[in-house]
N, C-alpha and C positions, 0 to 999 in steps of 0.2 A: 091521453096525455093532458097535462094541465094547460090552461090557456097561456099562451106566450112561450111555452116550452119549445125549444128548437129540436127538430128531428135530425138525427145524425144519419145521413144517407151512406149506404155502403158503396165503396169504390167499385166502378165497373170492372176493375182488374180482378176482383174476387170472383167474377162470373166466368173467367177464362178457364178452359179445360186443358189446354196444352201450352207450354212455354218453350220457345225456341230461341237460341242465341245465334246471331248472324256473324259473318266474317267482317262486317264493318262496325261491330260493337253494339248493334241495336238488339234489344231484347224485345221479342215479339210475343204478345199474348193472343191466343187464338180461341175464339168462342165458336165451337163447332155447331151449336144450334142456330146461331145467327149467321154463321159462315162469314165471320168478320175477324180481321187481324188488326191489332193495335200495336204501334211502335212506341217503345220507351227508350229514352236516351239519358245519359248522365251529363248534365250541364249543357252548354250551348256550343261547345267546341265542334269543329268540323269533323265529319266522320273519317275514321282512319282504320286501315286494316291492322295497324299495330294494336288496336284494341279489340281484335277479334275475340269472340267468346269461345273458350275452349273447354269449359267445365261449369257445371251448375249443381247446386244442391239446395234443399230446403233448410231454413235456419231454425225451424221449430216444428213440432208435431202438428201444429194448427195451420201450417202453410201460410202464415201471415208475413213471413220474410223469406227471401231467397238470396243466396250468395251466388254471384256471377264472377267467375274467374276469366281474366282477359290475357291476351298474348303478351301485353306489356308488363305483366307481373302484378297488376292491381287486382284486388277483389272488391267488388262493389256490392252493396247491400240494397236490395229492392224490397219495398214494402208493398204487398198486395192490398193492404188496407188503405194506404194513402195513394196508391197508384203511381209511385215515383221512386227514384233512387234517393236514399237518405244519407248514405255515406260511402266513402271509398278508403281503402287502406292499401299500403304498399307491402306486398308479400314477395318481393323479388329476392328469392333465395334459390341457389342452384341455377341450372341452365335448362332451357327448353320450355315448352308450354305446359300448362297444368294438365295432368292426366287424371285428376280426380279431386273432388272437394268433399268434405264431410264435417259434421259437427259432433263434438263429444263434451258433455257437461258444460255447454255454453262456449267452448273453445273451438276455434276454426282449425280444421286439418287440411293441409295442402300436400300435394305430391306432384313433382315436376318430372319431366322426361329424363333428366340426368340421374334421378334416383334419390333425391332428397325428399323425405317425408317429414313434415314438420307440424307439430301441435303448437298453435299460437296461444299462449296463456296471457293473462292480464299484464304480467310483468315479463320483460324479456329474459330475466334470469331464470324463469321457470319454464321457458320454452323447451320442448322436447324435439330433438332431431334424430332421425334414423336414416341411415344409408341402406336403401333397399336394392341397390345395384343399378347400373346404367341401362339405357334403352327401354325405360318403362313405357308401356302403352296404356295401362289402366290401373287405377286403384279403386277398390270397392269396399264399402263398409258393410258389415253384417247387420241387417236391419233388426235382428233379435238380440244380438250381443254387440252393442255399439262400440265397445272397446276393441273389437276384432276387425282388422282390415286385411284385405288380400291385395297383392301386387303381382304384376307379371308383365313381360315385354319381350323384346327381341333378344335372344340369347340370355334371357333373364327368366328363370323358371318360376312357376307359381310359388308364392310364399304367403303364409298367414302370420300376422303379427298381433301380439297382445300389447296394446298401447299402455297398459299398466305395468308391464314388464318388457320393455322394448329392446333389451340387450341382444336377443337372438330370436329368430322366427320360431313360433311354436310348431310350424309345419313347413317343410321345404320339399317340394315335389322332386321326384327323380325322373330324368329323361327316359323315354321309352327305349326299348332295346334297339340295337342296330337293325337296319332293314335287311332284305333278303340278299343284298350284295355285301352285307357286313359293313355298311357305311353308317356313320353317325347320323341320326335324324336331327335336323336343326330345330331350335326352339323359337317360337314366335307367338306368345299368348297375346291376343288382341282385346279380349273382354272376358269377364267372369261374373258369376253370381253365386251367392250362398243359397243353398236349398233350405227352406224353412223346416224347423222341427228336427234338424240333423246337423252334423258337421260337414256334410258333403258340399263340394264346390264343383260347378260345371264351368268349363272354359271353351272358348272357340279360338282358333289359331289362324295365322296368316297362311297356313298350308292346308286349308279347308278341312280341318279336323275339329270334332267336338269331343271333349274328354270330360269324364267324371272322376273326381278324386274323393277319397274318403279318409280324412286324417285320423279317424278313430280306428282304422284298421292298420295292421303292421306294414301294409304295402304302401310305398310312397309313389309308385307308378299308378297310372290311371286304372281304375277298376272297370271302366267301360270306355270304349272309343268308337266313334262313328265318323264317317266322312260324308261330305256333301259337295257335289260339283267339283270344279277344277280351279276355282278362284278363291282368293283370300276371304275369309270370313271376318267381318269388321265389327259386328255388334250382335248381342243376344239378349233375350229376355225370357223369363220363365212363364209358362202358361198358368192360369189361375190355380189349377190343382197341383202344380209343381211336378207333374209326371212327364212333362215334355218341355222342350225349349224351342223358341223361335229364333232362327239365325238368319242373318243377311250377309250377302257377299259383295265384293267390290264390283261385280258385274251387275248387281241389282237384283239377283235372285234371292228368294227367301223360301224357307221350308220349316215345317214343324217336325222335330226329331223326338221320338219317344225314348225317354231315358231308361225305361224299363227293358226295352228290346234292343236299344243301341242302333236303331235304323229309322229311316223315314219311308213311308209308303209313297208311291208315285202320286196318289191323289192328295197327299199332304204337301206337295210342292206348290208354293204360292207364286203365281205369275202376276207381277205388277200389282201388289196389294197395297192398301193402306190400312186394312183392318180385317180381323176375323170376327164375325158376328154370329152369335148363337150357334157356335160349333160348325158353321158353314164357311167354306172358303170363298171369298168374293174376289172376282178379278176386275180390276179397274185399270184403265189405260193411262199411259203417259205419266206415271208417278215416279217409278224408280229408274226407268231407262234414261232419264235426264241427269241422274246422279252419277258422275264419272267415277267417283271414289267409293261408291256404295253407301249404304246407310251408316251414319255415324252414331245413331242411337235408335233404339226401339222402345217406345213407351209400353207399359206403364211405369217402369222403374224410374228413379230419379237420375236419369242418365245425363252425362255431360258430353263434352267434345263436340261443339257445334250442334248439339241437340239440347234438349232441355228436360223439363220435368213434366210429368203428367199431374194435373191438379186433382185433388180429391174434393174440391169445392163443388157443391151441387151434385155430388155423387150419391145416388140413391138406388135402392133396389128397383130394378125394372127400368131405370133410366136408359134411354136409347144409346147414350154415349157412356154407359157404365164401363169403367176400366176393367171390370171383371169379364166383359164380353168382347173387348176390342183392343187392337194394338194400333199405334200410330207411329209412323216412320219419319225420321228427320234425315234429310240428305244434304 
């Protein structure tokens, strides 16, 4: 550098590996190598549970910005380069907490529990509103086709929407057949993920089922179904090869379910984990059993609802904390 030139130091926030939102509105950045957590707040107001973080997403592919959705209907923008919140916008539309956030062509996408999915354009007259049905538990964006999002919830079947043509869903799942007593099977999709390189979607339900849907096939019912445990499944994440899914229950149990076989092996049941490293299941104590409602998210995906996003900053081949090798759980 030239004499007198000022060096621009990178914000310590860029070194965090995992981001977690709290029930008091605090955003926590966690550096796993240093075993440190840093709290970030918006303004100097007193902490309030009305500002509980319910959803998060990255604002750009470079992970320099993060949108943080709060219970009071506000969405705050956090800059990882500056290490602080830079703005807040009022997105109070519909009722209930945010069930998902996403970004499409620079526009923020929100979805709330009452079923209002909204694309916030630069001018209010260009905003797009979609009614996806009440009781929504989760909205997910397709990471390969950003204009596709999936929604689902309690008595609200899985739907896939094209935000460029939002009049009707491009896929609407059909409930499974009646049970052996000829009783209707209730619907309660808690989380979902798009499988890369295909149109398939995997979901987990509040009735401990894992289901795989294939919109490219004529069948609207699941093409594969598996069950795990006896408690509601609250979150899921795909394994790096996308051949299996990691699910967590409200009791704190976790398992890896093979999507090719539709079952999990007993050795693939994870007891009290925080990560799966190098293909080996590690058992750690006092991690999930303290979470009464089960995991709200499982990294590495950009998960919301009192959980956060895994950061790709400092992610390199062979890194001990490479997201390709490990999962982190927010409870």
